[in-house]
C-alpha positions as protocol buffer text, in pm:
chain_id: "A"
residue {
  index: 1
  type: UNK
  ca { x: 916 y: 755 z: 13712 }
}
residue {
  index: 2
  type: UNK
  ca { x: 785 y: 486 z: 13946 }
}
residue {
  index: 3
  type: UNK
  ca { x: 933 y: 172 z: 14064 }
}
residue {
  index: 4
  type: UNK
  ca { x: 760 y: -33 z: 13787 }
}
residue {
  index: 5
  type: UNK
  ca { x: 844 y: 147 z: 13485 }
}
residue {
  index: 6
  type: UNK
  ca { x: 1189 y: 15 z: 13438 }
}
residue {
  index: 7
  type: UNK
  ca { x: 1077 y: -346 z: 13451 }
}
residue {
  index: 8
  type: UNK
  ca { x: 795 y: -233 z: 13199 }
}
residue {
  index: 9
  type: UNK
  ca { x: 1093 y: -109 z: 12961 }
}
residue {
  index: 10
  type: UNK
  ca { x: 1306 y: -414 z: 13044 }
}
residue {
  index: 11
  type: UNK
  ca { x: 965 y: -646 z: 12965 }
}
residue {
  index: 12
  type: UNK
  ca { x: 935 y: -425 z: 12626 }
}
residue {
  index: 13
  type: UNK
  ca { x: 1295 y: -440 z: 12556 }
}
residue {
  index: 14
  type: UNK
  ca { x: 1313 y: -793 z: 12573 }
}
residue {
  index: 15
  type: UNK
  ca { x: 981 y: -848 z: 12383 }
}
residue {
  index: 16
  type: UNK
  ca { x: 1081 y: -631 z: 12118 }
}
residue {
  index: 17
  type: UNK
  ca { x: 1416 y: -801 z: 12062 }
}
residue {
  index: 18
  type: UNK
  ca { x: 1274 y: -1125 z: 12078 }
}
residue {
  index: 19
  type: UNK
  ca { x: 965 y: -1111 z: 11842 }
}
residue {
  index: 20
  type: UNK
  ca { x: 1004 y: -771 z: 11635 }
}
residue {
  index: 21
  type: UNK
  ca { x: 1173 y: -953 z: 11363 }
}
residue {
  index: 22
  type: UNK
  ca { x: 891 y: -1266 z: 11342 }
}
residue {
  index: 23
  type: UNK
  ca { x: 619 y: -990 z: 11348 }
}
residue {
  index: 24
  type: UNK
  ca { x: 767 y: -806 z: 11074 }
}
residue {
  index: 25
  type: UNK
  ca { x: 777 y: -1130 z: 10880 }
}
residue {
  index: 26
  type: UNK
  ca { x: 429 y: -1234 z: 10986 }
}
residue {
  index: 27
  type: UNK
  ca { x: 327 y: -918 z: 10809 }
}
residue {
  index: 28
  type: UNK
  ca { x: 528 y: -942 z: 10506 }
}
residue {
  index: 29
  type: UNK
  ca { x: 445 y: -1272 z: 10470 }
}
residue {
  index: 30
  type: UNK
  ca { x: 56 y: -1181 z: 10442 }
}
residue {
  index: 31
  type: UNK
  ca { x: 101 y: -895 z: 10186 }
}
residue {
  index: 32
  type: UNK
  ca { x: 192 y: -540 z: 10408 }
}
residue {
  index: 33
  type: UNK
  ca { x: 488 y: -503 z: 10157 }
}
residue {
  index: 34
  type: UNK
  ca { x: 647 y: -155 z: 10241 }
}
residue {
  index: 35
  type: UNK
  ca { x: 395 y: -69 z: 10500 }
}
residue {
  index: 36
  type: UNK
  ca { x: 519 y: -401 z: 10729 }
}
residue {
  index: 37
  type: UNK
  ca { x: 747 y: -171 z: 10937 }
}
residue {
  index: 38
  type: UNK
  ca { x: 509 y: 79 z: 11034 }
}
residue {
  index: 39
  type: UNK
  ca { x: 225 y: -214 z: 11091 }
}
residue {
  index: 40
  type: UNK
  ca { x: 524 y: -387 z: 11315 }
}
residue {
  index: 41
  type: UNK
  ca { x: 567 y: -60 z: 11513 }
}
residue {
  index: 42
  type: UNK
  ca { x: 187 y: -47 z: 11542 }
}
residue {
  index: 43
  type: UNK
  ca { x: 149 y: -415 z: 11687 }
}
residue {
  index: 44
  type: UNK
  ca { x: 431 y: -339 z: 11947 }
}
residue {
  index: 45
  type: UNK
  ca { x: 256 y: -49 z: 12021 }
}
residue {
  index: 46
  type: UNK
  ca { x: -61 y: -202 z: 12109 }
}
residue {
  index: 47
  type: UNK
  ca { x: 142 y: -455 z: 12342 }
}
residue {
  index: 48
  type: UNK
  ca { x: 309 y: -172 z: 12555 }
}
residue {
  index: 49
  type: UNK
  ca { x: -35 y: -50 z: 12593 }
}
residue {
  index: 50
  type: UNK
  ca { x: -202 y: -368 z: 12668 }
}
residue {
  index: 51
  type: UNK
  ca { x: 130 y: -503 z: 12849 }
}
residue {
  index: 52
  type: UNK
  ca { x: -70 y: -644 z: 13127 }
}
residue {
  index: 53
  type: UNK
  ca { x: -263 y: -838 z: 12846 }
}
residue {
  index: 54
  type: UNK
  ca { x: 4 y: -1022 z: 12725 }
}
residue {
  index: 55
  type: UNK
  ca { x: 75 y: -1334 z: 12852 }
}
residue {
  index: 56
  type: UNK
  ca { x: 380 y: -1427 z: 13009 }
}
residue {
  index: 57
  type: UNK
  ca { x: 534 y: -1738 z: 12820 }
}
residue {
  index: 58
  type: UNK
  ca { x: 296 y: -1659 z: 12501 }
}
residue {
  index: 59
  type: UNK
  ca { x: 387 y: -1347 z: 12422 }
}
residue {
  index: 60
  type: UNK
  ca { x: 453 y: -1441 z: 12020 }
}
residue {
  index: 61
  type: UNK
  ca { x: 88 y: -1577 z: 11985 }
}
residue {
  index: 62
  type: UNK
  ca { x: -60 y: -1274 z: 12136 }
}
residue {
  index: 63
  type: UNK
  ca { x: 152 y: -1058 z: 11881 }
}
residue {
  index: 64
  type: UNK
  ca { x: 69 y: -1272 z: 11595 }
}
residue {
  index: 65
  type: UNK
  ca { x: -335 y: -1240 z: 11680 }
}
residue {
  index: 66
  type: UNK
  ca { x: -294 y: -851 z: 11729 }
}
residue {
  index: 67
  type: UNK
  ca { x: -77 y: -835 z: 11384 }
}
residue {
  index: 68
  type: UNK
  ca { x: -377 y: -1030 z: 11225 }
}
residue {
  index: 69
  type: UNK
  ca { x: -635 y: -737 z: 11369 }
}
residue {
  index: 70
  type: UNK
  ca { x: -388 y: -460 z: 11309 }
}
residue {
  index: 71
  type: UNK
  ca { x: -333 y: -581 z: 10931 }
}
residue {
  index: 72
  type: UNK
  ca { x: -731 y: -624 z: 10904 }
}
residue {
  index: 73
  type: UNK
  ca { x: -775 y: -273 z: 11049 }
}
residue {
  index: 74
  type: UNK
  ca { x: -501 y: -133 z: 10773 }
}
residue {
  index: 75
  type: UNK
  ca { x: -690 y: -287 z: 10487 }
}
residue {
  index: 76
  type: UNK
  ca { x: -1035 y: -176 z: 10580 }
}
residue {
  index: 77
  type: UNK
  ca { x: -904 y: 168 z: 10579 }
}
residue {
  index: 78
  type: UNK
  ca { x: -899 y: 118 z: 10221 }
}
residue {
  index: 79
  type: UNK
  ca { x: -512 y: 145 z: 10180 }
}
residue {
  index: 80
  type: UNK
  ca { x: -405 y: -66 z: 9890 }
}
residue {
  index: 81
  type: UNK
  ca { x: -205 y: -369 z: 10015 }
}
residue {
  index: 82
  type: UNK
  ca { x: -49 y: -560 z: 9728 }
}
residue {
  index: 83
  type: UNK
  ca { x: -138 y: -913 z: 9845 }
}
residue {
  index: 84
  type: UNK
  ca { x: -100 y: -1052 z: 9490 }
}
residue {
  index: 85
  type: UNK
  ca { x: 280 y: -942 z: 9507 }
}
residue {
  index: 86
  type: UNK
  ca { x: 567 y: -1075 z: 9686 }
}
residue {
  index: 87
  type: UNK
  ca { x: 772 y: -866 z: 9872 }
}
residue {
  index: 88
  type: UNK
  ca { x: 1089 y: -717 z: 9767 }
}
residue {
  index: 89
  type: UNK
  ca { x: 1269 y: -706 z: 10140 }
}
residue {
  index: 90
  type: UNK
  ca { x: 1221 y: -1079 z: 10217 }
}
residue {
  index: 91
  type: UNK
  ca { x: 1498 y: -1359 z: 10248 }
}
residue {
  index: 92
  type: UNK
  ca { x: 1483 y: -1503 z: 9906 }
}
residue {
  index: 93
  type: UNK
  ca { x: 1586 y: -1826 z: 10086 }
}
residue {
  index: 94
  type: UNK
  ca { x: 1267 y: -1823 z: 10320 }
}
residue {
  index: 95
  type: UNK
  ca { x: 1116 y: -2164 z: 10219 }
}
residue {
  index: 96
  type: UNK
  ca { x: 772 y: -2012 z: 10300 }
}
residue {
  index: 97
  type: UNK
  ca { x: 831 y: -1764 z: 10014 }
}
residue {
  index: 98
  type: UNK
  ca { x: 955 y: -2036 z: 9767 }
}
residue {
  index: 99
  type: UNK
  ca { x: 651 y: -2230 z: 9804 }
}
residue {
  index: 100
  type: UNK
  ca { x: 438 y: -1939 z: 9734 }
}
residue {
  index: 101
  type: UNK
  ca { x: 642 y: -1891 z: 9397 }
}
residue {
  index: 102
  type: UNK
  ca { x: 507 y: -2250 z: 9302 }
}
residue {
  index: 103
  type: UNK
  ca { x: 218 y: -2180 z: 9095 }
}
residue {
  index: 104
  type: UNK
  ca { x: 42 y: -2512 z: 9203 }
}
residue {
  index: 105
  type: UNK
  ca { x: 107 y: -2410 z: 9573 }
}
residue {
  index: 106
  type: UNK
  ca { x: -54 y: -2088 z: 9502 }
}
residue {
  index: 107
  type: UNK
  ca { x: -360 y: -2235 z: 9356 }
}
residue {
  index: 108
  type: UNK
  ca { x: -429 y: -2484 z: 9614 }
}
residue {
  index: 109
  type: UNK
  ca { x: -386 y: -2233 z: 9838 }
}
residue {
  index: 110
  type: UNK
  ca { x: -613 y: -1966 z: 9650 }
}
residue {
  index: 111
  type: UNK
  ca { x: -911 y: -2275 z: 9679 }
}
residue {
  index: 112
  type: UNK
  ca { x: -910 y: -2266 z: 10066 }
}
residue {
  index: 113
  type: UNK
  ca { x: -1104 y: -2041 z: 10270 }
}
residue {
  index: 114
  type: UNK
  ca { x: -955 y: -1772 z: 10459 }
}
residue {
  index: 115
  type: UNK
  ca { x: -949 y: -1902 z: 10789 }
}
residue {
  index: 116
  type: UNK
  ca { x: -800 y: -2226 z: 10665 }
}
residue {
  index: 117
  type: UNK
  ca { x: -511 y: -2038 z: 10503 }
}
residue {
  index: 118
  type: UNK
  ca { x: -469 y: -1838 z: 10805 }
}
residue {
  index: 119
  type: UNK
  ca { x: -457 y: -2171 z: 11011 }
}
residue {
  index: 120
  type: UNK
  ca { x: -203 y: -2359 z: 10773 }
}
residue {
  index: 121
  type: UNK
  ca { x: -4 y: -2034 z: 10744 }
}
residue {
  index: 122
  type: UNK
  ca { x: 43 y: -2016 z: 11103 }
}
residue {
  index: 123
  type: UNK
  ca { x: 93 y: -2368 z: 11144 }
}
residue {
  index: 124
  type: UNK
  ca { x: 399 y: -2360 z: 10845 }
}
residue {
  index: 125
  type: UNK
  ca { x: 524 y: -2065 z: 10846 }
}
residue {
  index: 126
  type: UNK
  ca { x: 514 y: -1939 z: 11196 }
}
residue {
  index: 127
  type: UNK
  ca { x: 563 y: -2247 z: 11323 }
}
residue {
  index: 128
  type: UNK
  ca { x: 284 y: -2259 z: 11553 }
}
residue {
  index: 129
  type: UNK
  ca { x: 89 y: -2601 z: 11671 }
}
residue {
  index: 130
  type: UNK
  ca { x: -137 y: -2678 z: 11960 }
}
residue {
  index: 131
  type: UNK
  ca { x: -158 y: -2402 z: 12246 }
}
residue {
  index: 132
  type: UNK
  ca { x: 27 y: -2152 z: 12029 }
}
residue {
  index: 133
  type: UNK
  ca { x: -216 y: -2190 z: 11740 }
}
residue {
  index: 134
  type: UNK
  ca { x: -525 y: -2201 z: 11978 }
}
residue {
  index: 135
  type: UNK
  ca { x: -408 y: -1840 z: 12103 }
}
residue {
  index: 136
  type: UNK
  ca { x: -356 y: -1686 z: 11815 }
}
residue {
  index: 137
  type: UNK
  ca { x: -686 y: -1823 z: 11691 }
}
residue {
  index: 138
  type: UNK
  ca { x: -883 y: -1724 z: 12031 }
}
residue {
  index: 139
  type: UNK
  ca { x: -1019 y: -2069 z: 12052 }
}
residue {
  index: 140
  type: UNK
  ca { x: -919 y: -2396 z: 12279 }
}
residue {
  index: 141
  type: UNK
  ca { x: -654 y: -2636 z: 12236 }
}
residue {
  index: 142
  type: UNK
  ca { x: -905 y: -2911 z: 12092 }
}
residue {
  index: 143
  type: UNK
  ca { x: -1041 y: -2649 z: 11859 }
}
residue {
  index: 144
  type: UNK
  ca { x: -736 y: -2554 z: 11712 }
}
residue {
  index: 145
  type: UNK
  ca { x: -622 y: -2925 z: 11630 }
}
residue {
  index: 146
  type: UNK
  ca { x: -937 y: -2995 z: 11488 }
}
residue {
  index: 147
  type: UNK
  ca { x: -945 y: -2671 z: 11255 }
}
residue {
  index: 148
  type: UNK
  ca { x: -595 y: -2741 z: 11206 }
}
residue {
  index: 149
  type: UNK
  ca { x: -660 y: -3129 z: 11077 }
}
residue {
  index: 150
  type: UNK
  ca { x: -984 y: -2997 z: 10877 }
}
residue {
  index: 151
  type: UNK
  ca { x: -725 y: -2739 z: 10721 }
}
residue {
  index: 152
  type: UNK
  ca { x: -487 y: -2972 z: 10619 }
}
residue {
  index: 153
  type: UNK
  ca { x: -756 y: -3224 z: 10465 }
}
residue {
  index: 154
  type: UNK
  ca { x: -865 y: -2903 z: 10245 }
}
residue {
  index: 155
  type: UNK
  ca { x: -520 y: -2866 z: 10146 }
}
residue {
  index: 156
  type: UNK
  ca { x: -494 y: -3228 z: 10064 }
}
residue {
  index: 157
  type: UNK
  ca { x: -816 y: -3238 z: 9853 }
}
residue {
  index: 158
  type: UNK
  ca { x: -735 y: -2880 z: 9707 }
}
residue {
  index: 159
  type: UNK
  ca { x: -363 y: -3014 z: 9610 }
}
residue {
  index: 160
  type: UNK
  ca { x: -503 y: -3301 z: 9446 }
}
residue {
  index: 161
  type: UNK
  ca { x: -774 y: -3136 z: 9234 }
}
residue {
  index: 162
  type: UNK
  ca { x: -474 y: -2875 z: 9120 }
}
residue {
  index: 163
  type: UNK
  ca { x: -222 y: -3145 z: 9057 }
}
């Protein structure tokens, strides 16, 4: 074992303790259902393999972006992901899930494009804004702010149409 190995293990332990739950919730909220645990493990495995690429201080946005890729790859493999169903294991008091149970909210979100939905959900569910949102989306801070503003405008229009 090299001198760097314990540092890497400590880094991963901290990463896991601080962010595994958030990554799992991210995947559950996006319809991963019972496979969310396996997908979370896959995201964390990628983080371990690519630990040199994970930006210090921006680990969670990097993990969310990676989780998006992992979930997209999972769906492309043809495994069924019950997007229309709400997960059973999620916290019933989660405000995000209460909002999704509201039919008017579901209709307004369904009227949006996938990118707008993702931007809004990252901001609302994951609490991201500014630099973190830009990191997850792989764009600059100004672009992320503009994308969030446009997505919010389109959501207001969709809300008014379905109200």
